[in-house]
N, C-alpha and C positions, 0 to 999 in steps of 0.2 A: 299875669296868669291868665290864660285863656278860659273862657266859660265853657262848661260842658254843653255839648249839643243837645238841643230840645228834641225829644222824640215826641212827635205829635200822633198819637195813636187813637185819640178820642177827639170829638168835636170840641172846640173852645166856646164857651158861652159866658157872657157877662151878664150877671143878675143885679139889677139896681132896685133899691126900694125908695119910694117917694111917698110922703104923706105928712100930715099935720104933726105937730108936737104932741107927744104921748099917745100916738096911735099905734105903737108897737113895732116900729121898724127895727130897732136894735134887738128887741126881744125875739122877733122872727128870725133874724140873722143868727142869733145865738142858738135858737131851737133847731135851725138848719144844720149848723155845725155839730150839734149834740147827736142828732140822728145819723149824720154821715160819719161821725167818730166812731160810732158803734159798728160800722161796716168797714172801718179803715180808710175811709175817703177823706177825712180831715181830722184836724186836731180840734177838740172842743174849745171853744172860746166863750166863757161866761159873758153875759150881757154887760156886766160891770167892768169888764176888761176890754171891750171893743172901743169905748171912748177913751182917747188918749190924752187930751189936754186936761190940765188940772181944774180949769173952770167947768168943763164938761162933767167931770167926775163929781165935782162939788155940787153942782146944780142938778146932776142926774139927767142931762139932756145932751144930745149930739148937736154941736154947733158946726164943725167941719165934717168932711167926708171921712169914712174909715174904709179899710180894705181887709177882707177876709178871704182866704183861698180855701177851696175845697174841691173834691173831685167825686164823680159818681161811678 
């Protein structure tokens, strides 16, 4: 099955967060999705759902990268 054509009607921007452990990177990402979900630009992703690996959830830290999509 062919993929649907991607319509590029807005600029594409990648946003990365870098920082030390427990400095709020995941919390910031969750907050951005919450604000944008209110305007229909994203699906809200709670901070405890961004980390996927069992060890990440158990320890409450992000070890690997995570990907969240939203639009403005």
